[in-house]
N, C-alpha and C positions, 0 to 999 in steps of 0.2 A: 537837221535836214529840213529844207523848206517844205511847207505843208499847205495843201489846198482844202477848202471847205466846199463840198459839193452839195448844193441844195436842190432837191428834186425828188422824184418818185422812186419807191421800191415797189415792185409789182410782180405778180405771177402772170405768165403767159400760158394760157391753156389752148393748145393747138390741136385741132382735129382735122382729119382728112376724110372727105366724103368720096367714096370710090365710084362716083358717077358724075353727071353734069347737072347743075342746078336747073338748067333750062328744060330738062326732061321732066321736072317735077313742079314747075311753076307755069300755070296757064295764064297767058297775057290777058285774056278776056275776064279772068277772075282775080286780077291783082287787087281789086278794091275790097275783096273779102279773103285776103291771103291767110291761109292756115296750113302750113306745111311742116313736116317733120323729116329730118335727115338722120339715117342710121350712120354713125361714125365709129367703125370698129377700131380705128387708129386714133389714139389720144396720147399726147405727151404734155407734161407741165414743165415749163422752163422758168428759171429765175430771170427776172428782168427789171424794168424801170430804169430810167435814164441815170439816176444817181448810182444805183447798183452797178449798172453796166460800165459807167465811166470809172468808178472806183476800182472795179475788177481789172480793167485795162491799165489803169495807172499803176496798180499793184504789180502787174506783169512787168512793167518798165522799171520797177524799183522805186517809184514815186510814193510819197506819203500823202494820205488824204483822210479827211473825216467826212462821213455821210451825215447830212441833216435831212431827215425825212420823218413822216408819220405813217404808222402801220397799224394793222388791226389785230384782233384776237387770234387769227390764224397764222401769225407770223413765225411760229416756232421753227418750221423747217428752214426758212430763209435765215433766221437768226443763227441757227447752227452752222449753216454754210458760211456766213460772213465771219463767224468766230473761227471756223476751221481755216479760213483764208488769212486770218490775222488782221481783219479790218475792224477798226474800233466802232462800237455801237453807242458811244457816249451821247450822241445827239439824234439817235433814232428813238422817237417817242411812240409808245403804244397807246392808242386811243381806245378805251374800253367800249364794247358794244358796236364795234365797226369791223369790217373786213379790210384786209390789205387790198390796195388797188389791184385790179386784175382784168385782163383782156381774155375774151373767148373768141377764138378765130377758127372759122371753118372754111377749108379750101376744097374746091372740087377739082376734077381732072383737067379743066381748062385754066387752072390757077385763078379762077374767080374766088373772091373772098367775101364772107359775111362776118362782120366783127361786131361784138358788143363789148363795151368798156364800162366797168364799174369803178368809179374813183375811190369810193369808200373813205378810208382814213385820210387820204390825200387832201380832202376838202378841209381838213383841220391843220394844214401845214403852217398856217400863220401862228400857231401856238409855239413853234420853235423860233428862237431869236438868235441872230448871228452873234450878238455880244456875249452870249454864253460860251462860245467856242474860243479857245485860247491858242495863241501862237499860230495864227493864220496869216500867210503871206499873199494868198490869192484865192478868189472865190469863183463860183459858177452858179448862176441862177438858171436852172433848167425847168422843163415842163413839170408842173406841180399844180396844187390848188391855186386858183386866181388870187385870192387874198394873200396867200403865202408868197407868191412870186413878187407881188407888189411890195410886201413887207420886207422881204429879204434884200431886194434891190436897194431899198431905202436904208436898211441896216448897214449894208456894205459901204454905201456912200457916206453915211454918217460917221462910220469908223475909219474912213479913208483907206479901205482895203480894196485894191483893184479887183475887178471881177469881169467875167464873161457873161454877157446876156445871150442865152441860148434857148429861145422860147419853144422851138420844136412844135410838137402837136398842140401845145398850149397857146400858140399864136392867135388862133381865131377868138380867144377869150377877150382880146384887147382891141380897142379902137385906135385910130391913127394918133390921136393926142396922147394916149397912154403909151403907145410904142415909142413915140418921140421922147417921152419922159424917161422911159427905160434907157434909151440911148444917151440921154443927157447925164444919167447917173453912172452908166457903165464905162469901163475903159476899153472893152473889146466886145464885139458881137459876132455871132456865128449863126448862119442860116444855110439850109439847102437851097437850091435854085428856085424851087416853088415858093418856099417861105420868103425868100428875098423879094420875089415878084409881088407876093401878097402884101408884104410890108411896104413896098413902094406904092402900091395902089391905095392902101389904107392911109398912108401919110401924105400922099400926093407929091412925094419927093423921089427923085431918082436914086439908085443905089450909090452913085458917085457923090451925090449931095449928102445922103445919110452917112456915108463913110467918113465924112468930115467931122461928124459928131463924136467919133471915138478914135482911139489910137490905131486900131486896126479892125477892119470888118472882113470876115471870112465867109465865102460862099462856096459850098461844095456842089459839084456838078456831076456826081456819079462817075461813069466811065470816062467822062471828059476831064477829070481831075478837079482841081479847086482853084480859087482865085482869092488873093489876099489884097485888099485895098488899104493902102498906107498913106492916106492924105495926099493924093496926087500921083502916087506910084501904084502900079498894079503888078503883083507877082503872079505868074502863071505856074501853078504847082502840078506836075504830071502825076498820073496814077502810078502806084507801085504795081508790079506784075503779081497777080494771084496765080497760084498753082492750080486752083479749081474754083469754080463759081458755084457754091453750095447754097448759101442762105445770106441775103443781105441784111437780115434783121440784126440791129445793133451796130452796123458798120459806122453810122454817124457818131454813135457814142464812143466807139473805139478811136475814131478820128479826133474827137474832142479830148480824149485822154492824152493823145500825142501833143495837142496844143498846150494842155496844162503842163505836161512834163517840160516841153521846150521853154515855156515862159518861166516856170519855176527855176530852171537851170540856166536861164539867160542865153539860150541859143539864139542865133539870128533867125529871121523869119523864113529864109530859104530852108534852113535845116529843120526848123520847127514844122513847117508845112509838109515837108517830105516825110518826116517821122510820123506825122498824123496820117498821111496817105498810106504809109506802110502798115500802120495799125489797122486801118480799115481793110486793107488787102488780106492781112493775116486772119481777121475775123471772118471774112466772107468764105473762107475755106472750110468752115465748120458750121454745123447746124446749131441754132440757138445763139443767144447773145453772149453767153459766158462759158463756152465749152472749149475754146481754143486755149492752148497752153504752151506757147513758144517760150524757150529759155532766152536769157540775155544774149547768149552766144548766137542763137538762131536769129534773133531780131537784128543783131549787128551784121550778121552774114547776109541776111536778106536785104538790108539797107545798102550794103556794098553792091550786091547783085543788081538791085533796082536802079541805083543812082550813081554808081561808079565812084563812090566816096565812102570814107570811113566814118563811123560814129561810135562814140563811147558813152555807155550808160552808167 
């Protein structure tokens, strides 16, 4: 079976709900000496990180992947989860004396958020090398430590393994010249609409021009669907219908799993994009990035319902 190597983060998402509004506790005239405390009676910890989320969704589709990531001394619960899912940990490196990357997100009743992110072991991701992974047909370089993202892109290119450049939240780490270098090495690139605009601004080149650097450049646009640039041709991919809009966290990663599956199985771009869109819709129906559990039959049925065509996984 064809296999993808997913380079990126494994992280814990600590999500807290403040049952009030931040504005009631922050005095604008005292913002220069801010010292506030929020009581958060509701707390949940979710498994996350782009590499974990993408591998989880690719596993739902029946695709095979290896995760390449660095984690800390607190990784045991996540390790057990990945083992229970049957996901290989061969290239998950534990860095002694560090924490696994984690976000601390507090949301108020107006859906305002205060987020703190600790990268922890993610900053050591360059210690992993792509050449150590065997039997890889496709790669993905996702949000990770800056040095690791640069290293893994160079590794994939040196080994002549096609890969998707998917910078996500890591995009601000790089200047325009570095982003152009990533695109020169990559075969595919994937951004959301904000990231695409930021990339255009930093490189000084339009999306259409940037798309000529790769075989395909994909831009996701939330409820407006997605767009696939194919060196002169633009495919408009519609959204798949979601039964409920619960939580968008991890929808982009679910979408990318669909892209990987389609590429690994040589689907055309129309089918690949629509499968990716469906995976995002299935994810948004559940809270957290890794709690949806559709079967193959359900995925195929929902694809038929959304796009009026059959798909076989």
